[in-house]
N, C-alpha and C positions, 0 to 999 in steps of 0.2 A: 472688597479687597484681592488685589491680583494674586494668582498662584507663582509660586518660584517654580515650580516644576515641570518641565519643558513635556508638552502634550505630546510632540512627534515621538519622543525617546519611550514616553510609557505605552504608547500604542503598538510596539514593533511586536513585541510576543503574539498578543491576540491577533493582531493584522497578521503575521505570516502564518499563525494556525487556520483563519479564514481563507485565505490565499490558496495555502496547500490543499485542505479540503475540498474547496472547489476545484481546484484542477485536479486532485485526485479521483472524484467524482466523473467530471465531466470527458479524464483519461480512459478510464476504465469501459466510460459508456462509449467513447467513439472506438478503442479498441474492440469492445463486444461488437459492436455493428459491424464493421468490416472484417472481424477475423471470422475463420473455419472455427465452426464448434466439434471437435474431434475427441474420438476415446484415446485415451494415452495411459500408456502402464509405467507404474515407478519403477525404474531399472537403479537410481542410486539415491542416497538423500546425504546432501552435501552439508558438513559442519562449516558455521561462520562463527570466526572468533571475535570476538568484540571487545578490543584491548582496554578501553575504559569503562568497562561494566563494573558492576558492582560483584564482589563474590559470590558464586553460584549462579550468576546471570550472564558469565561470560560467553557461552555458546547458544545459536539459535541454529536451525535445520529448516533447509528447503528442499523439495522432492525435485527430483528431475525425470522427465515423463520421455519415454518413447512414442513414437507414434508416424503414421504415415501422412508423408507430404505429396506435393505433386507429383504427379506419375508414380507413384506407391514407393517412392523413395522412403527409405528408413531416415525417419529425424530424432534429435535426440536434444531436450533445449531443460533447463532451469526454469522454474517460478519465479514469478518477478517477487512474491511473498516470502517470508519466513520467519519462525517464529519457535517459541521454547518447543512446541510438541504441536507438528503441525496433522498428526494423525492420519499419514498415508505411508504406511508400510510397503516396502520394496514387494513387487509383484502385484499390487492392485491396481485396477484399472479404472480410471476417473473420466469426466468429461472435461477438457478444457478448452480454452478459447487461443486459438493461433492465426497470428498473420502469416500468410504462407507465401507471402512475397518477403517477409522479415521474421524470419521462425526462429528466430535465436532464444526467444523466451515465450514462455507459455502464460496465461492468466487461468486461474480457477473460478469455475462457475459459483454460481450462487450469491448470495446477498451480503457477503462480507465487503468487498469493497466499499457498497456504498454505506454500509454502517459504518466504518472507518472513517470516511468522509463527512457520513454526518456525525460523528462525534467529533471530529475536528472542527468542524463549522459550529457545533455546539459550545465548544470549548472556546474556542476563536470569539463569538458571539456575546458569551457571558463576560470574559475578559475584557472585551471592549467596552459592553457596557458599563460593568463596574470601575472603571478606567476613567470613562465619561463623566459617571457618577461622582467619584472620587474628587476628578480635578473640578467641578462647575462647585464641588461643595469645599473646598479648600480655600 
């Protein structure tokens, strides 16, 4: 019995998760490999308001770092990440990746970007598997 469900439509959400997960992991790896590892000082924590969020989840925060760039020029840039509690108080010092050719943002060190990418890939793969199973059995 043929399915009346459009296979490509159901694959969109898990497909997007898979693509974004792989892209996120590759992008972090590419930046990390060509960026300088510098010590930055948190000089500000930006508040980001999410207008369509649930009550109590409207705000996320991202640290802004100050660091020495090329020619000992003092630069300032936010992270690419934000969250409910990033755990980066003003005045603390942390290692960050900075592309000195394009220092408008920094990336935090540690495994979190890869963990996020792996979770997205896992969700996408699970969704794709369930979608395929459901479509083949309907």
